[in-house]
C-alpha positions in Angstrom: 16.6 3.5 10.4 13.9 1.4 8.7 13.6 3.3 5.4 10.8 1.2 4.3 8.4 2.3 7.0 9.8 5.6 8.2 7.3 8.3 7.2 8.2 12.0 7.8 7.1 15.1 5.9 9.5 17.6 4.2 8.1 20.4 6.2 9.1 18.7 9.4 12.6 18.1 8.2 12.9 21.7 7.2 11.7 22.8 10.6 14.2 20.6 12.2 17.0 22.1 10.1 17.8 18.8 8.4 20.5 18.9 5.7 19.4 18.0 2.1 21.3 14.8 2.3 19.6 13.8 5.4 16.2 14.6 4.0 16.9 12.5 0.9 17.8 9.6 3.1 14.5 9.7 4.9 12.5 9.2 1.8 11.4 5.5 1.6 13.1 3.9 -1.5 15.3 7.0 -2.0 15.0 9.9 -4.5 16.2 8.3 -7.7 13.8 7.4 -10.5 15.0 3.8 -10.2 15.4 2.7 -6.7 18.9 1.6 -5.7 19.7 -1.3 -3.5 21.3 1.0 -0.9 18.0 2.7 -0.5 15.9 -0.7 -0.2 15.4 -2.0 3.3 15.6 -5.6 2.2 16.1 -6.9 5.8 12.8 -5.5 6.8 11.2 -6.9 3.6 12.6 -10.3 4.3 11.3 -10.2 8.0 7.8 -9.4 6.5 7.5 -12.0 3.8 9.6 -14.8 5.2 7.8 -15.4 8.6 6.8 -19.0 9.2 3.6 -19.7 7.3 1.8 -22.8 5.9 0.1 -20.7 3.3 1.6 -17.7 1.4 -0.3 -15.7 -1.2 0.6 -12.5 -3.1 -2.5 -10.6 -4.5 -1.7 -8.2 -7.4 -3.9 -5.3 -8.0 -3.5 -2.9 -10.9 -7.0 -1.5 -11.8 -8.5 0.3 -8.9 -11.2 -2.1 -7.7 -12.0 -2.0 -3.9 -13.8 -5.3 -4.0 -10.3 -6.9 -4.0 -10.2 -6.3 -0.2 -13.4 -8.5 0.2 -11.7 -11.1 -1.7 -8.6 -10.9 0.7 -11.0 -11.0 3.7 -12.8 -14.1 2.2 -9.5 -15.8 1.7 -8.4 -15.2 5.2 -11.8 -16.5 6.6 -11.8 -19.5 4.4 -8.2 -20.5 5.3 -8.7 -19.9 8.9 -12.2 -21.2 9.7 -12.8 -23.6 6.8 -9.4 -25.2 6.3 -8.4 -24.6 9.9 -5.0 -22.9 9.4 -4.0 -20.7 12.4 -4.1 -17.1 11.6 -0.4 -16.7 12.4 0.4 -19.3 9.8 -1.2 -17.4 6.9 0.9 -14.8 5.0 -1.0 -12.6 2.5 0.8 -9.7 0.7 -1.1 -7.1 -1.2 0.8 -5.8 -4.2 -0.8 -2.8 -5.8 0.6 -0.9 -8.7 -0.9 1.3 -11.5 -3.9 3.2 -10.3 -4.4 0.8 -7.3 -1.1 2.3 -5.8 -3.5 5.1 -4.5 -4.8 2.6 -2.0 -1.6 3.1 0.0 -1.5 7.0 -0.3 -2.6 9.3 2.6 -5.8 11.4 2.5 -3.5 14.4 2.2 -2.0 13.1 -1.0 -5.5 12.3 -2.4 -6.6 15.8 -1.9 -3.4 17.7 -2.9 -3.0 15.9 -6.2 -6.6 15.3 -7.0 -6.1 11.6 -7.3 -9.8 10.9 -7.8 -9.9 13.1 -10.9 -6.5 11.9 -12.1 -7.3 8.2 -12.0 -11.0 8.8 -12.8 -12.2 7.0 -9.7 -15.8 6.9 -8.7 -17.7 5.7 -5.8 -20.9 3.5 -6.0 -23.0 6.7 -6.5 -20.8 7.9 -9.4 -19.1 10.6 -7.4 -15.3 11.3 -7.7 -13.6 9.7 -4.8 -11.6 12.5 -2.9 -10.0 10.7 0.0 -8.7 7.3 1.0 -12.0 6.0 2.3 -10.6 2.5 2.2 -8.2 2.8 5.0 -10.4 3.0 8.2 -13.4 1.0 9.1 -16.8 2.6 8.3 -17.6 2.1 12.1 -15.5 0.7 14.9 -15.6 -3.1 14.6 -17.2 -5.0 17.6 -15.2 -7.4 19.8 -17.0 -10.5 18.7 -14.9 -13.5 17.8 -17.6 -14.9 15.6 -16.8 -14.9 12.0 -20.4 -14.8 11.1 -20.9 -11.3 12.9 -21.4 -8.9 10.0 -20.2 -6.1 12.3 -17.2 -7.8 13.6 -13.4 -7.8 12.6 -13.7 -10.9 10.4 -16.3 -9.2 8.0 -14.4 -5.9 8.0 -12.8 -5.2 4.5 -10.9 -1.8 5.5 -7.2 -1.7 5.0 -6.7 -1.3 8.8 -8.7 -4.3 9.6 -6.7 -6.4 7.0 -3.5 -5.1 8.4 -4.6 -6.1 12.0 -5.1 -9.7 10.6 -1.6 -9.7 9.3 -2.0 -8.7 5.5 1.2 -7.0 4.3 0.7 -3.9 2.2 3.3 -2.8 -0.3 3.9 0.5 -2.3 5.7 0.4 -5.6 8.4 2.9 -5.8 8.4 2.8 -9.7 4.7 3.4 -9.7 5.0 6.6 -7.4 7.9 7.9 -9.6 6.1 7.4 -12.9 2.7 8.7 -11.5 4.4 11.9 -10.2 5.6 12.7 -13.7 2.2 12.1 -15.1 0.7 14.3 -12.2 2.9 17.2 -13.1 2.2 16.8 -16.8 -1.5 16.8 -16.2 -1.4 19.8 -13.9 -2.5 18.0 -10.8 0.6 19.0 -8.9 0.9 22.5 -7.2 2.7 25.0 -9.6 6.5 24.9 -9.5 6.7 21.3 -8.1 9.1 19.0 -10.1 8.2 15.3 -10.6 10.9 14.4 -8.1 9.5 16.7 -5.4 6.0 15.2 -6.0 7.3 11.7 -5.7 9.2 12.5 -2.6 6.1 14.0 -1.1 3.9 11.0 -1.8 6.6 8.5 -0.5 6.7 10.4 2.8 2.9 10.6 3.0 1.9 7.0 2.8 -0.6 5.2 4.9 0.8 3.8 8.1 2.2 0.2 7.8 2.9 0.2 4.1 6.3 -0.8 2.9 8.0 0.5 -0.2 9.5 -1.9 -2.6 11.6 -1.0 -5.7 9.3 -2.5 -8.4 6.1 -4.3 -7.8 6.5 -6.6 -10.8 10.0 -7.5 -9.5 8.6 -8.0 -6.0 6.0 -10.4 -7.2 8.6 -12.5 -9.0 10.7 -12.6 -5.9 7.9 -13.6 -3.7 6.9 -16.4 -6.0 10.4 -17.7 -6.9 12.2 -17.2 -3.6 9.7 -17.2 -0.9 7.1 -19.5 -2.5 4.1 -17.3 -2.6 1.1 -18.4 -4.6 0.0 -15.7 -7.1 -3.6 -14.4 -7.2 -5.1 -11.6 -9.1 -8.9 -10.8 -9.3 -10.5 -9.8 -12.6 -13.4 -7.5 -12.1 -14.1 -6.7 -15.7 
């Protein structure tokens, strides 16, 4: 089983009569505060980040700034259409932690834990963001292969569009665990839920295609040192 990508709800497990041990094993990254090597699907991680590529970039995001996706889109377009690198020879990994971890949480988690209120996230109109509006395109992209088409895939900054173009999305296990404790303390979790239960809930309700890593800071170091990813962060302050 690929623990880094297998997503299943606790309710589904209960309905199937799964034993607690089996349920724990289904949680990406495991149920410890600090992820253990036995719970990290390193083989899947290596397959993702070590694919043949001429250009490798890891983009770190801590503060919650959606314009980062426009920067990733621009990097892809510049590399592919300006420099002429084939799309399949470009590897970009998105490494969010801190408040930006919420980019990889499902709508259900945004609503259940009032993440917009918790992180104080506002849209362009100043309203609290209540769902993961960054996942799907605002409208279905056209089939045009023209990078200048403003309605086409190459100008789409949604998470799904970037995933379609090969961008790797990670979720930080440490961030989820720490945020879960803060959510309980702040009263954003349903009454009676423990931090561990909140963490397991979030980890089993991530957006499709995201991959859980033990620590984002550690992952960035591994990507730089072992797999030769160039480091990029975007300062929006």
